[in-house]
C-alpha positions as CSV (number, residue, x, y, z in Angstrom):
1,K,0.0,0.0,0.0
2,P,1.5,3.4,-1.0
3,K,2.6,5.6,1.9
4,P,0.6,8.7,2.7
5,K,3.6,11.0,1.7
6,Y,3.9,9.2,-1.7
7,R,0.2,9.4,-2.4
8,A,0.2,13.1,-1.5
9,R,3.1,13.8,-3.8
10,K,1.5,11.9,-6.7
11,K,-1.8,13.7,-6.2
12,K,0.0,17.0,-6.3
13,Q,1.7,16.0,-9.6
14,L,-1.6,15.0,-11.0
15,D,-3.2,18.3,-10.0
16,L,-0.4,20.1,-11.8
17,Y,-0.9,18.0,-15.0
18,M,-4.7,18.6,-14.9
19,K,-4.2,22.4,-15.2
20,T,-4.6,23.6,-18.8
21,R,-1.5,25.1,-20.5
22,S,-2.8,28.6,-20.2
23,Q,-3.4,28.2,-16.4
24,R,0.0,26.7,-15.6
25,T,2.5,29.3,-14.4
26,A,6.3,29.2,-14.6
27,L,6.3,28.2,-10.9
28,D,4.0,25.3,-11.6
29,V,6.3,24.1,-14.4
30,L,9.3,24.4,-12.1
31,E,7.6,22.5,-9.3
32,D,6.5,19.8,-11.7
33,S,10.1,19.4,-12.9
34,L,11.5,19.3,-9.4
35,N,9.1,16.6,-8.4
36,R,10.2,14.3,-11.3
37,R,12.7,11.6,-10.4
38,T,13.6,10.5,-13.9
39,Y,14.2,12.1,-17.3
40,A,11.8,11.9,-20.2
41,G,12.3,8.7,-22.1
42,D,15.1,7.5,-19.7
43,K,13.7,5.9,-16.5
44,S,17.0,4.2,-15.7
45,K,18.8,7.5,-14.9
46,P,17.8,9.0,-11.5
47,K,17.0,12.7,-11.2
48,P,17.4,13.8,-7.5
49,K,15.2,16.7,-6.4
50,Y,18.0,19.3,-6.3
51,R,19.5,18.3,-9.6
52,G,19.6,21.4,-11.7
53,V,18.9,23.8,-8.8
54,M,22.6,24.7,-8.5
55,H,22.7,25.2,-12.3
56,M,19.8,27.6,-12.1
57,M,21.4,29.5,-9.2
58,G,24.6,29.7,-11.2
59,T,22.7,30.9,-14.2
60,L,21.0,33.7,-12.3
61,L,24.3,34.7,-10.6
62,F,26.3,34.9,-13.8
63,M,23.6,36.5,-15.9
64,S,23.2,39.3,-13.3
65,S,26.9,39.7,-13.2
66,T,27.1,39.8,-17.0
67,V,24.5,42.6,-17.1
68,T,26.3,44.5,-14.2
69,S,29.6,44.2,-16.0
70,W,28.1,45.5,-19.3
71,L,26.5,48.5,-17.5
72,L,29.7,49.3,-15.6
73,N,31.8,49.0,-18.7
74,S,29.6,51.6,-20.4
75,L,30.3,54.0,-17.5
76,L,34.1,53.6,-17.5
77,P,36.5,55.8,-19.4
78,T,36.9,54.7,-23.0
79,K,40.5,53.5,-22.5
80,Y,39.3,50.7,-20.1
81,H,36.6,49.4,-22.5
82,P,38.9,46.8,-24.3
83,Y,39.6,45.2,-20.9
84,Y,36.2,45.0,-19.4
85,W,34.4,43.7,-22.5
86,T,36.5,40.6,-22.1
87,L,35.2,40.2,-18.5
88,T,31.6,40.6,-19.8
89,L,32.3,37.9,-22.4
90,L,33.7,35.6,-19.7
91,L,30.6,36.1,-17.5
92,F,28.3,35.5,-20.5
93,A,30.1,32.2,-21.4
94,K,29.7,31.0,-17.8
95,S,26.0,32.0,-17.9
96,L,25.5,30.1,-21.2
97,S,27.1,26.9,-19.7
98,Y,25.1,27.1,-16.5
99,F,21.9,27.8,-18.4
100,A,22.5,24.8,-20.7
101,S,22.8,22.5,-17.6
102,A,19.7,24.1,-15.9
103,L,17.7,23.6,-19.1
104,L,18.7,19.9,-19.3
105,H,17.9,19.1,-15.6
106,L,14.9,21.5,-15.0
107,F,12.9,21.8,-18.2
108,P,10.0,19.3,-18.2
109,F,10.8,17.7,-21.6
110,K,8.0,15.4,-22.9
111,S,10.2,13.4,-25.3
112,V,13.6,11.7,-25.3
113,K,14.6,13.7,-28.4
114,G,14.3,17.0,-26.4
115,V,16.4,15.6,-23.5
116,T,19.0,14.3,-25.9
117,E,19.3,17.7,-27.8
118,A,19.5,19.5,-24.4
119,L,22.3,17.2,-23.3
120,K,24.3,17.9,-26.5
121,F,23.9,21.7,-26.0
122,D,25.1,21.2,-22.4
123,L,28.2,19.3,-23.4
124,I,29.2,21.7,-26.2
125,A,28.7,24.8,-24.0
126,I,31.4,23.6,-21.6
127,A,34.0,24.4,-24.3
128,A,32.8,28.0,-24.4
129,S,33.0,28.3,-20.6
130,I,36.5,27.0,-20.5
131,G,38.0,28.9,-23.4
132,F,36.5,32.4,-22.6
133,T,37.9,32.2,-19.1
134,A,41.3,33.2,-20.5
135,L,40.0,36.3,-22.3
136,P,40.5,38.9,-19.5
137,F,44.1,37.7,-19.0
138,A,45.1,38.5,-22.6
139,S,48.0,41.0,-22.8
140,N,46.8,42.7,-26.1
141,Y,44.0,42.7,-28.7
142,Q,45.8,40.2,-30.9
143,E,46.0,37.7,-28.0
144,V,42.2,38.2,-27.4
145,M,41.4,37.4,-31.0
146,R,43.8,34.4,-30.9
147,T,42.0,33.1,-27.8
148,V,38.6,33.6,-29.4
149,A,39.8,31.7,-32.5
150,I,41.2,28.8,-30.5
151,T,38.1,28.6,-28.4
152,T,36.0,28.5,-31.6
153,L,38.1,25.6,-32.8
154,F,37.6,23.7,-29.5
155,I,33.8,24.3,-29.7
156,G,33.8,23.0,-33.2
157,G,35.7,19.9,-32.1
158,Q,33.3,19.3,-29.3
159,L,30.4,19.7,-31.7
160,V,31.9,17.0,-33.9
161,C,32.7,14.6,-31.0
162,V,29.2,15.1,-29.4
163,E,27.4,14.5,-32.7
164,W,29.5,11.3,-33.3
165,Q,28.9,10.1,-29.7
166,F,25.1,10.4,-30.1
167,W,24.7,9.8,-33.9
168,G,21.5,7.8,-34.5
169,H,20.9,7.5,-30.8
170,M,18.4,9.0,-28.4
171,G,18.9,9.1,-24.7
172,L,21.3,10.2,-22.0
173,D,23.6,7.1,-22.1
174,T,26.4,6.8,-24.6
175,P,25.8,4.0,-27.0
176,P,27.8,0.8,-26.4
177,N,29.7,1.2,-29.7
178,R,30.6,4.9,-29.0
179,S,32.8,6.6,-26.4
180,E,33.2,9.8,-24.5
181,L,37.0,9.6,-24.7
182,P,37.5,11.9,-27.7
183,R,35.3,14.6,-26.1
184,N,37.0,14.3,-22.8
185,V,40.5,14.4,-24.3
186,L,39.6,17.7,-26.0
187,L,38.3,19.1,-22.8
188,V,41.5,18.2,-20.9
189,L,43.6,19.7,-23.6
190,Q,41.6,22.9,-23.6
191,F,41.6,23.1,-19.8
192,L,45.4,22.7,-19.7
193,D,45.9,25.4,-22.5
194,T,43.6,27.8,-20.7
195,S,45.1,27.2,-17.3
196,A,48.6,27.8,-18.7
197,K,47.6,31.1,-20.3
198,I,46.0,32.3,-17.1
199,G,48.9,31.1,-15.0
200,E,51.5,32.9,-17.1
201,A,49.5,36.1,-16.9
202,M,49.1,35.8,-13.1
203,A,52.7,34.7,-12.6
204,Y,51.4,31.4,-11.2
205,S,50.1,33.2,-8.1
206,T,48.5,31.6,-5.0
207,L,45.1,32.7,-6.3
208,W,45.7,30.9,-9.6
209,K,46.9,27.7,-7.7
210,A,43.7,27.9,-5.5
211,G,41.5,28.1,-8.6
212,I,43.3,25.2,-10.4
213,F,43.2,23.0,-7.3
214,T,39.4,23.7,-6.9
215,Y,38.8,22.7,-10.5
216,A,40.8,19.5,-10.0
217,V,38.7,18.6,-6.9
218,A,35.6,19.3,-9.0
219,F,36.8,17.0,-11.8
220,C,37.6,14.2,-9.3
221,L,34.0,14.5,-8.0
222,A,32.6,14.3,-11.5
223,A,34.4,11.1,-12.6
224,P,32.5,8.7,-10.3
225,V,29.2,10.3,-11.4
226,T,29.9,9.6,-15.0
227,A,30.8,6.0,-14.3
228,R,28.1,5.1,-11.7
229,H,25.2,7.6,-12.2
230,K,22.6,4.8,-12.0
231,E,23.7,4.0,-8.4
232,E,23.5,7.5,-6.9
233,P,24.0,8.2,-4.2
234,F,26.9,5.7,-3.9
235,F,28.6,7.4,-1.0
236,K,25.9,6.8,1.6
237,Q,28.4,7.5,4.4
238,L,28.1,11.2,3.7
239,P,25.1,12.5,5.7
240,W,23.9,15.0,3.1
241,H,23.7,12.4,0.3
242,K,20.1,11.2,0.2
243,K,18.5,9.1,-2.5
244,G,16.2,11.2,-4.7
245,V,17.4,14.4,-3.1
246,F,21.2,15.1,-3.2
247,S,24.3,13.2,-4.4
248,M,27.8,13.5,-5.8
249,H,26.7,15.3,-8.9
250,E,25.4,18.2,-6.7
251,D,28.8,18.2,-4.8
252,F,30.6,18.4,-8.1
253,H,28.6,21.5,-9.2
254,N,28.9,23.2,-5.8
255,V,32.7,22.9,-6.0
256,L,32.7,23.9,-9.7
257,L,30.8,27.1,-8.8
258,I,33.4,27.9,-6.2
259,A,36.2,27.4,-8.8
260,D,34.4,29.6,-11.4
261,G,34.0,32.2,-8.7
262,I,37.7,32.2,-7.9
263,M,38.5,32.6,-11.6
264,V,36.1,35.5,-12.0
265,F,37.5,37.2,-8.9
266,S,41.0,36.6,-10.4
267,A,39.9,38.2,-13.7
268,V,38.5,41.3,-11.9
269,K,41.7,41.7,-9.8
270,F,43.9,41.2,-12.8
271,L,42.0,43.8,-14.8
272,G,41.9,46.2,-11.9
273,D,45.7,46.2,-11.8
274,K,46.0,47.3,-15.4
275,V,46.9,51.0,-16.0
276,V,47.4,51.2,-19.7
277,G,45.3,50.4,-22.8
278,W,45.9,48.2,-25.8
279,I,45.5,51.0,-28.4
């Protein structure tokens, strides 16, 4: 016999579905999505309650920061514009990546095709987030354009790898005859290239080391999730890991948000120390 809490939750979901499209508000759609425990067309992959919430918070944080950066840039003297536009682009790239993840985890897709396309968008947006992180640390305009060109190539490479990975396939799992390895190799190479550029610009400072270390911790948390996502939460010894609520994936994104925050702070500090323009 179903438990009272389970029956109440199912009744609440049914009430939301019974509303007509015109009556359903954005909050209704969000609540409906948060109450789902699996993804459309893929019942084998669990979807904890707070999956996507951190992505949404990151999206709102970086979008508001992007708008603030753009407004402040318009108020600064002209000689500072070349610098702070790069900061705006960095914040926009972070916003795009967090938005892609929030879309995948929070939007109530009705078909497996929609979920698959959202996953592709999410994976490709990572390359933009990594590459544009180096923009504010460029020493001149030519280096900025070189960074944009290299990032564009990495995005194109990710597009090819992701399309190959999911070619003729629908769903969140990689087909047995395909692999994530080419995509992951590109991501590692791009991360190393970006980290080296930023490290050189910051003279490999303590702040740079803190950012890289935090990213490394985040990547270590992400690896088990990729391999054992159907078993989440698999570290039941951690008190905040609860089935259907919170797991290692959420830990990964919490740490990743901290690492992104360190890099954004580093970019602001680095730009604040500049006293001459590029032109």
